[in-house]
C-alpha positions as protocol buffer text, in pm:
chain_id: "A"
residue {
  index: 1
  type: MET
  ca { x: -977 y: -5524 z: 6242 }
}
residue {
  index: 2
  type: ALA
  ca { x: -884 y: -5780 z: 5977 }
}
residue {
  index: 3
  type: ARG
  ca { x: -1160 y: -5651 z: 5752 }
}
residue {
  index: 4
  type: GLN
  ca { x: -1029 y: -5298 z: 5777 }
}
residue {
  index: 5
  type: ASP
  ca { x: -680 y: -5417 z: 5686 }
}
residue {
  index: 6
  type: THR
  ca { x: -822 y: -5604 z: 5388 }
}
residue {
  index: 7
  type: VAL
  ca { x: -1013 y: -5299 z: 5264 }
}
residue {
  index: 8
  type: SER
  ca { x: -721 y: -5066 z: 5310 }
}
residue {
  index: 9
  type: GLY
  ca { x: -492 y: -5310 z: 5132 }
}
residue {
  index: 10
  type: ALA
  ca { x: -734 y: -5327 z: 4839 }
}
residue {
  index: 11
  type: ALA
  ca { x: -746 y: -4951 z: 4826 }
}
residue {
  index: 12
  type: ARG
  ca { x: -370 y: -4937 z: 4814 }
}
residue {
  index: 13
  type: ALA
  ca { x: -366 y: -5193 z: 4537 }
}
residue {
  index: 14
  type: VAL
  ca { x: -580 y: -4981 z: 4301 }
}
residue {
  index: 15
  type: PRO
  ca { x: -340 y: -4814 z: 4046 }
}
residue {
  index: 16
  type: ARG
  ca { x: -363 y: -4443 z: 3972 }
}
residue {
  index: 17
  type: PRO
  ca { x: -445 y: -4328 z: 3616 }
}
residue {
  index: 18
  type: MET
  ca { x: -142 y: -4269 z: 3395 }
}
residue {
  index: 19
  type: ALA
  ca { x: -253 y: -3914 z: 3304 }
}
residue {
  index: 20
  type: ALA
  ca { x: -270 y: -3822 z: 3669 }
}
residue {
  index: 21
  type: ALA
  ca { x: 64 y: -3989 z: 3742 }
}
residue {
  index: 22
  type: ARG
  ca { x: 255 y: -3805 z: 3465 }
}
residue {
  index: 23
  type: PRO
  ca { x: 58 y: -3501 z: 3333 }
}
residue {
  index: 24
  type: GLY
  ca { x: 357 y: -3353 z: 3148 }
}
residue {
  index: 25
  type: ALA
  ca { x: 421 y: -3667 z: 2944 }
}
residue {
  index: 26
  type: ALA
  ca { x: 107 y: -3626 z: 2736 }
}
residue {
  index: 27
  type: ARG
  ca { x: 184 y: -3261 z: 2671 }
}
residue {
  index: 28
  type: ARG
  ca { x: 535 y: -3346 z: 2558 }
}
residue {
  index: 29
  type: ALA
  ca { x: 395 y: -3617 z: 2331 }
}
residue {
  index: 30
  type: ARG
  ca { x: 154 y: -3374 z: 2169 }
}
residue {
  index: 31
  type: ARG
  ca { x: 413 y: -3099 z: 2125 }
}
residue {
  index: 32
  type: PRO
  ca { x: 595 y: -3239 z: 1815 }
}
residue {
  index: 33
  type: ALA
  ca { x: 265 y: -3303 z: 1636 }
}
residue {
  index: 34
  type: THR
  ca { x: 150 y: -2948 z: 1711 }
}
residue {
  index: 35
  type: ARG
  ca { x: 480 y: -2808 z: 1587 }
}
residue {
  index: 36
  type: TRP
  ca { x: 461 y: -3002 z: 1261 }
}
residue {
  index: 37
  type: ALA
  ca { x: 102 y: -2889 z: 1210 }
}
residue {
  index: 38
  type: GLY
  ca { x: 207 y: -2527 z: 1256 }
}
residue {
  index: 39
  type: TRP
  ca { x: 487 y: -2563 z: 998 }
}
residue {
  index: 40
  type: ALA
  ca { x: 243 y: -2729 z: 758 }
}
residue {
  index: 41
  type: PHE
  ca { x: 6 y: -2432 z: 777 }
}
residue {
  index: 42
  type: LEU
  ca { x: 298 y: -2187 z: 746 }
}
residue {
  index: 43
  type: ALA
  ca { x: 465 y: -2358 z: 449 }
}
residue {
  index: 44
  type: PRO
  ca { x: 229 y: -2225 z: 174 }
}
residue {
  index: 45
  type: VAL
  ca { x: 276 y: -1867 z: 294 }
}
residue {
  index: 46
  type: VAL
  ca { x: 655 y: -1905 z: 310 }
}
residue {
  index: 47
  type: ALA
  ca { x: 662 y: -2062 z: -37 }
}
residue {
  index: 48
  type: TYR
  ca { x: 445 y: -1783 z: -178 }
}
residue {
  index: 49
  type: LEU
  ca { x: 662 y: -1508 z: -27 }
}
residue {
  index: 50
  type: ALA
  ca { x: 982 y: -1677 z: -141 }
}
residue {
  index: 51
  type: LEU
  ca { x: 857 y: -1737 z: -496 }
}
residue {
  index: 52
  type: PHE
  ca { x: 681 y: -1410 z: -567 }
}
residue {
  index: 53
  type: TYR
  ca { x: 868 y: -1161 z: -343 }
}
residue {
  index: 54
  type: ALA
  ca { x: 1208 y: -1278 z: -227 }
}
residue {
  index: 55
  type: TYR
  ca { x: 1323 y: -1432 z: -557 }
}
residue {
  index: 56
  type: PRO
  ca { x: 1212 y: -1138 z: -781 }
}
residue {
  index: 57
  type: LEU
  ca { x: 1375 y: -895 z: -539 }
}
residue {
  index: 58
  type: TYR
  ca { x: 1697 y: -1097 z: -546 }
}
residue {
  index: 59
  type: LYS
  ca { x: 1692 y: -1106 z: -928 }
}
residue {
  index: 60
  type: SER
  ca { x: 1632 y: -732 z: -944 }
}
residue {
  index: 61
  type: VAL
  ca { x: 1930 y: -659 z: -720 }
}
residue {
  index: 62
  type: GLU
  ca { x: 2143 y: -909 z: -911 }
}
residue {
  index: 63
  type: MET
  ca { x: 2044 y: -754 z: -1243 }
}
residue {
  index: 64
  type: SER
  ca { x: 2126 y: -404 z: -1120 }
}
residue {
  index: 65
  type: LEU
  ca { x: 2481 y: -518 z: -1039 }
}
residue {
  index: 66
  type: ARG
  ca { x: 2553 y: -666 z: -1384 }
}
residue {
  index: 67
  type: ASP
  ca { x: 2584 y: -531 z: -1736 }
}
residue {
  index: 68
  type: TYR
  ca { x: 2295 y: -706 z: -1911 }
}
residue {
  index: 69
  type: ASP
  ca { x: 2209 y: -684 z: -2279 }
}
residue {
  index: 70
  type: VAL
  ca { x: 1950 y: -878 z: -2479 }
}
residue {
  index: 71
  type: ALA
  ca { x: 2178 y: -1178 z: -2534 }
}
residue {
  index: 72
  type: THR
  ca { x: 2298 y: -1209 z: -2175 }
}
residue {
  index: 73
  type: PHE
  ca { x: 1945 y: -1149 z: -2048 }
}
residue {
  index: 74
  type: VAL
  ca { x: 1832 y: -1464 z: -2233 }
}
residue {
  index: 75
  type: HIS
  ca { x: 2141 y: -1686 z: -2205 }
}
residue {
  index: 76
  type: GLY
  ca { x: 2310 y: -1547 z: -1891 }
}
residue {
  index: 77
  type: GLY
  ca { x: 2675 y: -1465 z: -1840 }
}
residue {
  index: 78
  type: ALA
  ca { x: 2640 y: -1089 z: -1794 }
}
residue {
  index: 79
  type: PRO
  ca { x: 2962 y: -930 z: -1665 }
}
residue {
  index: 80
  type: PHE
  ca { x: 2967 y: -789 z: -1312 }
}
residue {
  index: 81
  type: ALA
  ca { x: 2932 y: -409 z: -1312 }
}
residue {
  index: 82
  type: GLY
  ca { x: 2923 y: -332 z: -940 }
}
residue {
  index: 83
  type: LEU
  ca { x: 2759 y: 2 z: -870 }
}
residue {
  index: 84
  type: GLY
  ca { x: 2815 y: 120 z: -1228 }
}
residue {
  index: 85
  type: ASN
  ca { x: 2446 y: 102 z: -1316 }
}
residue {
  index: 86
  type: TYR
  ca { x: 2357 y: 312 z: -1012 }
}
residue {
  index: 87
  type: ARG
  ca { x: 2615 y: 575 z: -1111 }
}
residue {
  index: 88
  type: THR
  ca { x: 2473 y: 574 z: -1463 }
}
residue {
  index: 89
  type: VAL
  ca { x: 2124 y: 634 z: -1326 }
}
residue {
  index: 90
  type: VAL
  ca { x: 2226 y: 912 z: -1088 }
}
residue {
  index: 91
  type: ASP
  ca { x: 2427 y: 1091 z: -1358 }
}
residue {
  index: 92
  type: ASP
  ca { x: 2138 y: 1069 z: -1604 }
}
residue {
  index: 93
  type: PRO
  ca { x: 1961 y: 1406 z: -1665 }
}
residue {
  index: 94
  type: THR
  ca { x: 1627 y: 1232 z: -1607 }
}
residue {
  index: 95
  type: PHE
  ca { x: 1715 y: 1135 z: -1249 }
}
residue {
  index: 96
  type: ALA
  ca { x: 1647 y: 1468 z: -1077 }
}
residue {
  index: 97
  type: PRO
  ca { x: 1315 y: 1543 z: -1255 }
}
residue {
  index: 98
  type: ALA
  ca { x: 1197 y: 1184 z: -1200 }
}
residue {
  index: 99
  type: LEU
  ca { x: 1280 y: 1206 z: -829 }
}
residue {
  index: 100
  type: VAL
  ca { x: 1095 y: 1538 z: -793 }
}
residue {
  index: 101
  type: HIS
  ca { x: 794 y: 1407 z: -986 }
}
residue {
  index: 102
  type: THR
  ca { x: 785 y: 1092 z: -772 }
}
residue {
  index: 103
  type: VAL
  ca { x: 787 y: 1295 z: -450 }
}
residue {
  index: 104
  type: VAL
  ca { x: 529 y: 1549 z: -576 }
}
residue {
  index: 105
  type: PHE
  ca { x: 302 y: 1280 z: -721 }
}
residue {
  index: 106
  type: THR
  ca { x: 315 y: 1077 z: -399 }
}
residue {
  index: 107
  type: ALA
  ca { x: 273 y: 1369 z: -157 }
}
residue {
  index: 108
  type: ALA
  ca { x: -9 y: 1537 z: -350 }
}
residue {
  index: 109
  type: SER
  ca { x: -196 y: 1210 z: -404 }
}
residue {
  index: 110
  type: LEU
  ca { x: -171 y: 1114 z: -37 }
}
residue {
  index: 111
  type: ALA
  ca { x: -279 y: 1457 z: 87 }
}
residue {
  index: 112
  type: PHE
  ca { x: -588 y: 1484 z: -133 }
}
residue {
  index: 113
  type: GLN
  ca { x: -687 y: 1119 z: -103 }
}
residue {
  index: 114
  type: PHE
  ca { x: -666 y: 1131 z: 276 }
}
residue {
  index: 115
  type: ALA
  ca { x: -844 y: 1466 z: 311 }
}
residue {
  index: 116
  type: LEU
  ca { x: -1131 y: 1374 z: 80 }
}
residue {
  index: 117
  type: GLY
  ca { x: -1153 y: 1022 z: 220 }
}
residue {
  index: 118
  type: MET
  ca { x: -1173 y: 1164 z: 574 }
}
residue {
  index: 119
  type: ALA
  ca { x: -1444 y: 1410 z: 473 }
}
residue {
  index: 120
  type: LEU
  ca { x: -1651 y: 1136 z: 309 }
}
residue {
  index: 121
  type: ALA
  ca { x: -1601 y: 900 z: 604 }
}
residue {
  index: 122
  type: LEU
  ca { x: -1730 y: 1168 z: 844 }
}
residue {
  index: 123
  type: PHE
  ca { x: -2019 y: 1238 z: 608 }
}
residue {
  index: 124
  type: PHE
  ca { x: -2130 y: 875 z: 588 }
}
residue {
  index: 125
  type: HIS
  ca { x: -2076 y: 825 z: 962 }
}
residue {
  index: 126
  type: ARG
  ca { x: -2395 y: 1026 z: 1022 }
}
residue {
  index: 127
  type: HIS
  ca { x: -2614 y: 732 z: 904 }
}
residue {
  index: 128
  type: PHE
  ca { x: -2870 y: 911 z: 687 }
}
residue {
  index: 129
  type: PRO
  ca { x: -3114 y: 737 z: 448 }
}
residue {
  index: 130
  type: LEU
  ca { x: -2950 y: 571 z: 144 }
}
residue {
  index: 131
  type: SER
  ca { x: -2610 y: 601 z: 316 }
}
residue {
  index: 132
  type: PRO
  ca { x: -2510 y: 237 z: 244 }
}
residue {
  index: 133
  type: THR
  ca { x: -2611 y: 272 z: -122 }
}
residue {
  index: 134
  type: LEU
  ca { x: -2414 y: 590 z: -178 }
}
residue {
  index: 135
  type: ARG
  ca { x: -2117 y: 448 z: 9 }
}
residue {
  index: 136
  type: ALA
  ca { x: -2122 y: 144 z: -219 }
}
residue {
  index: 137
  type: LEU
  ca { x: -2130 y: 369 z: -527 }
}
residue {
  index: 138
  type: PHE
  ca { x: -1817 y: 547 z: -406 }
}
residue {
  index: 139
  type: LEU
  ca { x: -1637 y: 213 z: -418 }
}
residue {
  index: 140
  type: VAL
  ca { x: -1680 y: 183 z: -796 }
}
residue {
  index: 141
  type: PRO
  ca { x: -1352 y: 364 z: -885 }
}
residue {
  index: 142
  type: TRP
  ca { x: -1166 y: 125 z: -658 }
}
residue {
  index: 143
  type: LEU
  ca { x: -1326 y: -182 z: -815 }
}
residue {
  index: 144
  type: LEU
  ca { x: -1260 y: -85 z: -1177 }
}
residue {
  index: 145
  type: PRO
  ca { x: -943 y: -219 z: -1341 }
}
residue {
  index: 146
  type: LEU
  ca { x: -676 y: 48 z: -1348 }
}
residue {
  index: 147
  type: ILE
  ca { x: -642 y: 29 z: -1725 }
}
residue {
  index: 148
  type: VAL
  ca { x: -1011 y: 115 z: -1758 }
}
residue {
  index: 149
  type: SER
  ca { x: -990 y: 405 z: -1511 }
}
residue {
  index: 150
  type: ALA
  ca { x: -677 y: 545 z: -1676 }
}
residue {
  index: 151
  type: SER
  ca { x: -833 y: 518 z: -2023 }
}
residue {
  index: 152
  type: ILE
  ca { x: -1145 y: 701 z: -1906 }
}
residue {
  index: 153
  type: TRP
  ca { x: -940 y: 985 z: -1759 }
}
residue {
  index: 154
  type: ALA
  ca { x: -725 y: 1003 z: -2074 }
}
residue {
  index: 155
  type: TRP
  ca { x: -1044 y: 1047 z: -2279 }
}
residue {
  index: 156
  type: MET
  ca { x: -1183 y: 1308 z: -2035 }
}
residue {
  index: 157
  type: PHE
  ca { x: -858 y: 1509 z: -2049 }
}
residue {
  index: 158
  type: ASP
  ca { x: -826 y: 1487 z: -2427 }
}
residue {
  index: 159
  type: SER
  ca { x: -744 y: 1830 z: -2569 }
}
residue {
  index: 160
  type: GLU
  ca { x: -981 y: 1803 z: -2863 }
}
residue {
  index: 161
  type: ALA
  ca { x: -1274 y: 1581 z: -2758 }
}
residue {
  index: 162
  type: GLY
  ca { x: -1245 y: 1563 z: -2379 }
}
residue {
  index: 163
  type: VAL
  ca { x: -1539 y: 1655 z: -2159 }
}
residue {
  index: 164
  type: VAL
  ca { x: -1316 y: 1859 z: -1927 }
}
residue {
  index: 165
  type: ASN
  ca { x: -1219 y: 2105 z: -2198 }
}
residue {
  index: 166
  type: TYR
  ca { x: -1577 y: 2106 z: -2320 }
}
residue {
  index: 167
  type: GLY
  ca { x: -1691 y: 2212 z: -1973 }
}
residue {
  index: 168
  type: LEU
  ca { x: -1425 y: 2483 z: -1964 }
}
residue {
  index: 169
  type: HIS
  ca { x: -1544 y: 2604 z: -2304 }
}
residue {
  index: 170
  type: LEU
  ca { x: -1899 y: 2638 z: -2170 }
}
residue {
  index: 171
  type: VAL
  ca { x: -1781 y: 2876 z: -1895 }
}
residue {
  index: 172
  type: GLY
  ca { x: -1566 y: 3079 z: -2134 }
}
residue {
  index: 173
  type: VAL
  ca { x: -1225 y: 2928 z: -2057 }
}
residue {
  index: 174
  type: GLY
  ca { x: -997 y: 2820 z: -2338 }
}
residue {
  index: 175
  type: SER
  ca { x: -881 y: 2466 z: -2396 }
}
residue {
  index: 176
  type: VAL
  ca { x: -602 y: 2326 z: -2180 }
}
residue {
  index: 177
  type: GLY
  ca { x: -351 y: 2068 z: -2299 }
}
residue {
  index: 178
  type: TRP
  ca { x: -395 y: 1845 z: -1997 }
}
residue {
  index: 179
  type: LEU
  ca { x: -195 y: 1556 z: -2140 }
}
residue {
  index: 180
  type: THR
  ca { x: 15 y: 1742 z: -2396 }
}
residue {
  index: 181
  type: SER
  ca { x: 143 y: 2037 z: -2194 }
}
residue {
  index: 182
  type: PRO
  ca { x: 449 y: 1994 z: -1966 }
}
residue {
  index: 183
  type: HIS
  ca { x: 278 y: 2224 z: -1714 }
}
residue {
  index: 184
  type: TRP
  ca { x: -39 y: 2015 z: -1680 }
}
residue {
  index: 185
  type: SER
  ca { x: 55 y: 1651 z: -1745 }
}
residue {
  index: 186
  type: LEU
  ca { x: 164 y: 1581 z: -1386 }
}
residue {
  index: 187
  type: VAL
  ca { x: -149 y: 1754 z: -1252 }
}
residue {
  index: 188
  type: SER
  ca { x: -365 y: 1535 z: -1476 }
}
residue {
  index: 189
  type: VAL
  ca { x: -220 y: 1206 z: -1355 }
}
residue {
  index: 190
  type: ILE
  ca { x: -242 y: 1324 z: -992 }
}
residue {
  index: 191
  type: VAL
  ca { x: -613 y: 1402 z: -1036 }
}
residue {
  index: 192
  type: ALA
  ca { x: -676 y: 1057 z: -1183 }
}
residue {
  index: 193
  type: ASN
  ca { x: -482 y: 883 z: -906 }
}
residue {
  index: 194
  type: VAL
  ca { x: -664 y: 1081 z: -634 }
}
residue {
  index: 195
  type: TRP
  ca { x: -1000 y: 980 z: -781 }
}
residue {
  index: 196
  type: ILE
  ca { x: -896 y: 614 z: -780 }
}
residue {
  index: 197
  type: GLY
  ca { x: -754 y: 623 z: -425 }
}
residue {
  index: 198
  type: ILE
  ca { x: -1038 y: 803 z: -244 }
}
residue {
  index: 199
  type: PRO
  ca { x: -1251 y: 486 z: -191 }
}
residue {
  index: 200
  type: PHE
  ca { x: -957 y: 308 z: -27 }
}
residue {
  index: 201
  type: ASN
  ca { x: -916 y: 589 z: 226 }
}
residue {
  index: 202
  type: LEU
  ca { x: -1292 y: 607 z: 275 }
}
residue {
  index: 203
  type: VAL
  ca { x: -1323 y: 238 z: 364 }
}
residue {
  index: 204
  type: LEU
  ca { x: -1036 y: 232 z: 614 }
}
residue {
  index: 205
  type: LEU
  ca { x: -1125 y: 561 z: 783 }
}
residue {
  index: 206
  type: TYR
  ca { x: -1495 y: 476 z: 800 }
}
residue {
  index: 207
  type: THR
  ca { x: -1404 y: 145 z: 967 }
}
residue {
  index: 208
  type: GLY
  ca { x: -1194 y: 336 z: 1219 }
}
residue {
  index: 209
  type: LEU
  ca { x: -1481 y: 574 z: 1292 }
}
residue {
  index: 210
  type: GLN
  ca { x: -1711 y: 280 z: 1361 }
}
residue {
  index: 211
  type: ALA
  ca { x: -1481 y: 170 z: 1644 }
}
residue {
  index: 212
  type: ILE
  ca { x: -1514 y: 501 z: 1835 }
}
residue {
  index: 213
  type: PRO
  ca { x: -1780 y: 473 z: 2111 }
}
residue {
  index: 214
  type: ALA
  ca { x: -2082 y: 695 z: 2055 }
}
residue {
  index: 215
  type: THR
  ca { x: -2095 y: 770 z: 2429 }
}
residue {
  index: 216
  type: LEU
  ca { x: -1789 y: 992 z: 2394 }
}
residue {
  index: 217
  type: TYR
  ca { x: -1970 y: 1216 z: 2146 }
}
residue {
  index: 218
  type: GLU
  ca { x: -2278 y: 1225 z: 2369 }
}
residue {
  index: 219
  type: ALA
  ca { x: -2070 y: 1331 z: 2668 }
}
residue {
  index: 220
  type: ALA
  ca { x: -1891 y: 1597 z: 2462 }
}
residue {
  index: 221
  type: ALA
  ca { x: -2224 y: 1732 z: 2334 }
}
residue {
  index: 222
  type: LEU
  ca { x: -2352 y: 1759 z: 2693 }
}
residue {
  index: 223
  type: ASP
  ca { x: -2039 y: 1958 z: 2781 }
}
residue {
  index: 224
  type: GLY
  ca { x: -2117 y: 2201 z: 2498 }
}
residue {
  index: 225
  type: ALA
  ca { x: -1840 y: 2092 z: 2255 }
}
residue {
  index: 226
  type: GLY
  ca { x: -1907 y: 2190 z: 1894 }
}
residue {
  index: 227
  type: PRO
  ca { x: -1840 y: 1978 z: 1583 }
}
residue {
  index: 228
  type: TRP
  ca { x: -1484 y: 2105 z: 1532 }
}
residue {
  index: 229
  type: ARG
  ca { x: -1392 y: 2056 z: 1897 }
}
residue {
  index: 230
  type: ARG
  ca { x: -1537 y: 1703 z: 1893 }
}
residue {
  index: 231
  type: PHE
  ca { x: -1333 y: 1626 z: 1582 }
}
residue {
  index: 232
  type: THR
  ca { x: -1005 y: 1758 z: 1723 }
}
residue {
  index: 233
  type: ARG
  ca { x: -1051 y: 1621 z: 2075 }
}
residue {
  index: 234
  type: ILE
  ca { x: -1223 y: 1287 z: 2010 }
}
residue {
  index: 235
  type: THR
  ca { x: -1237 y: 1179 z: 1646 }
}
residue {
  index: 236
  type: PHE
  ca { x: -888 y: 1253 z: 1521 }
}
residue {
  index: 237
  type: PRO
  ca { x: -694 y: 1133 z: 1830 }
}
residue {
  index: 238
  type: LEU
  ca { x: -884 y: 803 z: 1842 }
}
residue {
  index: 239
  type: LEU
  ca { x: -858 y: 767 z: 1464 }
}
residue {
  index: 240
  type: ARG
  ca { x: -478 y: 794 z: 1458 }
}
residue {
  index: 241
  type: PRO
  ca { x: -410 y: 416 z: 1436 }
}
residue {
  index: 242
  type: ALA
  ca { x: -644 y: 377 z: 1137 }
}
residue {
  index: 243
  type: ALA
  ca { x: -510 y: 698 z: 981 }
}
residue {
  index: 244
  type: ALA
  ca { x: -150 y: 579 z: 1019 }
}
residue {
  index: 245
  type: VAL
  ca { x: -226 y: 247 z: 848 }
}
residue {
  index: 246
  type: THR
  ca { x: -417 y: 428 z: 571 }
}
residue {
  index: 247
  type: LEU
  ca { x: -132 y: 669 z: 502 }
}
residue {
  index: 248
  type: MET
  ca { x: 133 y: 398 z: 511 }
}
residue {
  index: 249
  type: LEU
  ca { x: -50 y: 167 z: 272 }
}
residue {
  index: 250
  type: GLY
  ca { x: -135 y: 460 z: 48 }
}
residue {
  index: 251
  type: LEU
  ca { x: 228 y: 569 z: 44 }
}
residue {
  index: 252
  type: ILE
  ca { x: 356 y: 227 z: -60 }
}
residue {
  index: 253
  type: TYR
  ca { x: 88 y: 195 z: -328 }
}
residue {
  index: 254
  type: THR
  ca { x: 139 y: 546 z: -468 }
}
residue {
  index: 255
  type: LEU
  ca { x: 516 y: 516 z: -490 }
}
residue {
  index: 256
  type: LYS
  ca { x: 483 y: 226 z: -735 }
}
residue {
  index: 257
  type: VAL
  ca { x: 197 y: 362 z: -947 }
}
residue {
  index: 258
  type: PHE
  ca { x: 284 y: 290 z: -1307 }
}
residue {
  index: 259
  type: ASP
  ca { x: -16 y: 197 z: -1521 }
}
residue {
  index: 260
  type: ILE
  ca { x: -213 y: 519 z: -1466 }
}
residue {
  index: 261
  type: ILE
  ca { x: 78 y: 741 z: -1570 }
}
residue {
  index: 262
  type: TRP
  ca { x: 190 y: 518 z: -1855 }
}
residue {
  index: 263
  type: ILE
  ca { x: -155 y: 490 z: -2013 }
}
residue {
  index: 264
  type: MET
  ca { x: -233 y: 861 z: -1979 }
}
residue {
  index: 265
  type: THR
  ca { x: 98 y: 1031 z: -2067 }
}
residue {
  index: 266
  type: ARG
  ca { x: 374 y: 764 z: -2096 }
}
residue {
  index: 267
  type: GLY
  ca { x: 576 y: 991 z: -1868 }
}
residue {
  index: 268
  type: GLY
  ca { x: 567 y: 1281 z: -2111 }
}
residue {
  index: 269
  type: PRO
  ca { x: 567 y: 1517 z: -2272 }
}
residue {
  index: 270
  type: VAL
  ca { x: 946 y: 1566 z: -2240 }
}
residue {
  index: 271
  type: ASN
  ca { x: 955 y: 1369 z: -1912 }
}
residue {
  index: 272
  type: SER
  ca { x: 720 y: 1615 z: -1742 }
}
residue {
  index: 273
  type: SER
  ca { x: 529 y: 1333 z: -1570 }
}
residue {
  index: 274
  type: THR
  ca { x: 805 y: 1072 z: -1549 }
}
residue {
  index: 275
  type: THR
  ca { x: 840 y: 900 z: -1211 }
}
residue {
  index: 276
  type: PHE
  ca { x: 1079 y: 629 z: -1098 }
}
residue {
  index: 277
  type: ALA
  ca { x: 819 y: 362 z: -1181 }
}
residue {
  index: 278
  type: THR
  ca { x: 769 y: 474 z: -1543 }
}
residue {
  index: 279
  type: TRP
  ca { x: 1139 y: 548 z: -1592 }
}
residue {
  index: 280
  type: SER
  ca { x: 1236 y: 199 z: -1474 }
}
residue {
  index: 281
  type: TYR
  ca { x: 992 y: 41 z: -1719 }
}
residue {
  index: 282
  type: ARG
  ca { x: 1104 y: 262 z: -2006 }
}
residue {
  index: 283
  type: LEU
  ca { x: 1469 y: 178 z: -1947 }
}
residue {
  index: 284
  type: GLY
  ca { x: 1409 y: -193 z: -1929 }
}
residue {
  index: 285
  type: PHE
  ca { x: 1131 y: -251 z: -2181 }
}
residue {
  index: 286
  type: GLY
  ca { x: 1038 y: 75 z: -2355 }
}
residue {
  index: 287
  type: ASN
  ca { x: 1335 y: 104 z: -2593 }
}
residue {
  index: 288
  type: LEU
  ca { x: 1462 y: -92 z: -2889 }
}
residue {
  index: 289
  type: LEU
  ca { x: 1792 y: -137 z: -2702 }
}
residue {
  index: 290
  type: PRO
  ca { x: 1680 y: -201 z: -2344 }
}
residue {
  index: 291
  type: ALA
  ca { x: 1904 y: -108 z: -2053 }
}
residue {
  index: 292
  type: PHE
  ca { x: 1815 y: -385 z: -1811 }
}
residue {
  index: 293
  type: GLY
  ca { x: 2079 y: -297 z: -1553 }
}
residue {
  index: 294
  type: PRO
  ca { x: 1993 y: 73 z: -1512 }
}
residue {
  index: 295
  type: GLY
  ca { x: 1621 y: -12 z: -1523 }
}
residue {
  index: 296
  type: ALA
  ca { x: 1665 y: -258 z: -1236 }
}
residue {
  index: 297
  type: ALA
  ca { x: 1872 y: 0 z: -1049 }
}
residue {
  index: 298
  type: VAL
  ca { x: 1590 y: 256 z: -1068 }
}
residue {
  index: 299
  type: GLY
  ca { x: 1344 y: -8 z: -948 }
}
residue {
  index: 300
  type: ASP
  ca { x: 1571 y: -93 z: -653 }
}
residue {
  index: 301
  type: LEU
  ca { x: 1594 y: 275 z: -559 }
}
residue {
  index: 302
  type: LEU
  ca { x: 1215 y: 283 z: -554 }
}
residue {
  index: 303
  type: VAL
  ca { x: 1211 y: -23 z: -326 }
}
residue {
  index: 304
  type: LEU
  ca { x: 1461 y: 146 z: -94 }
}
residue {
  index: 305
  type: MET
  ca { x: 1237 y: 454 z: -76 }
}
residue {
  index: 306
  type: ALA
  ca { x: 937 y: 241 z: 22 }
}
residue {
  index: 307
  type: LEU
  ca { x: 1148 y: 47 z: 272 }
}
residue {
  index: 308
  type: GLY
  ca { x: 1276 y: 370 z: 428 }
}
residue {
  index: 309
  type: PHE
  ca { x: 926 y: 507 z: 473 }
}
residue {
  index: 310
  type: GLY
  ca { x: 817 y: 172 z: 618 }
}
residue {
  index: 311
  type: LEU
  ca { x: 1095 y: 181 z: 878 }
}
residue {
  index: 312
  type: ILE
  ca { x: 1002 y: 538 z: 970 }
}
residue {
  index: 313
  type: TYR
  ca { x: 642 y: 429 z: 1014 }
}
residue {
  index: 314
  type: LEU
  ca { x: 742 y: 140 z: 1244 }
}
residue {
  index: 315
  type: ARG
  ca { x: 964 y: 370 z: 1449 }
}
residue {
  index: 316
  type: VAL
  ca { x: 685 y: 627 z: 1489 }
}
residue {
  index: 317
  type: GLN
  ca { x: 438 y: 355 z: 1587 }
}
residue {
  index: 318
  type: ARG
  ca { x: 679 y: 214 z: 1844 }
}
residue {
  index: 319
  type: ALA
  ca { x: 737 y: 560 z: 1992 }
}
residue {
  index: 320
  type: ALA
  ca { x: 361 y: 623 z: 2009 }
}
residue {
  index: 321
  type: ARG
  ca { x: 304 y: 291 z: 2192 }
}
residue {
  index: 322
  type: ALA
  ca { x: 583 y: 374 z: 2436 }
}
residue {
  index: 323
  type: VAL
  ca { x: 424 y: 711 z: 2520 }
}
residue {
  index: 324
  type: ALA
  ca { x: 81 y: 550 z: 2560 }
}
């Protein structure tokens, strides 16, 4: 009996491990270090967004609310103008044509880029020989610098030496002033922008097609569904998330397109291809006496348009998730 008491007493004397005694203490000790590590990884992103996005946006809004000239732009001290620059912009005769051209340029570019990108994505989804090689070649317009692409299209649409008018001449059609006629200048820059944007739509839509299970198409084929029915019942519904992202990113990019239009037409002739992006640049930097305030106001209106479309996109996505 004494031996049992001795053994039991020794067992009671053995201390329990500290981790087992207080498991939450170690977690609480690790929590501050984990939090500081998270902030350390987040700090570069926050600094980048603040330096290259938040501060320029603040300066643009601040500039649009003041009456800047060359002297005050360099030394500061511009008087406060309130919404005067915005009233100046809205009352300008260029405002209405620039707004219409911005909407037409954006809508037409998105429609053709998405339609052609979808057609090419479906074409390459069939996995025929040399498909990867041809798909890579379609990415070339996207990889070229925009100044190079715009210069090439300006040469192709040249009224005197362009290959487009030369081709029209071969089929018996007279020359067209693609870049010099008010009726064709906007069409010319839309064609160039569509050509540049097709690879972007192709890549995103092709990636979305890759995520659709092939078994769905096999089951539809066994049920006798044709190509159009498979597209409308399987492909397009399951491709909606990728299509929504493609259209939203394309919209934001197209709204701010500047270099293509400026290199090809400079917004002319007689403002026939002027958009908010080119008008803002011309007001701020394209004149001998720059109007910094109105130029910043036009740029802010363009930002508000992009922000409005972004909020609409988020609202539609939230409604779609709620229905699903």
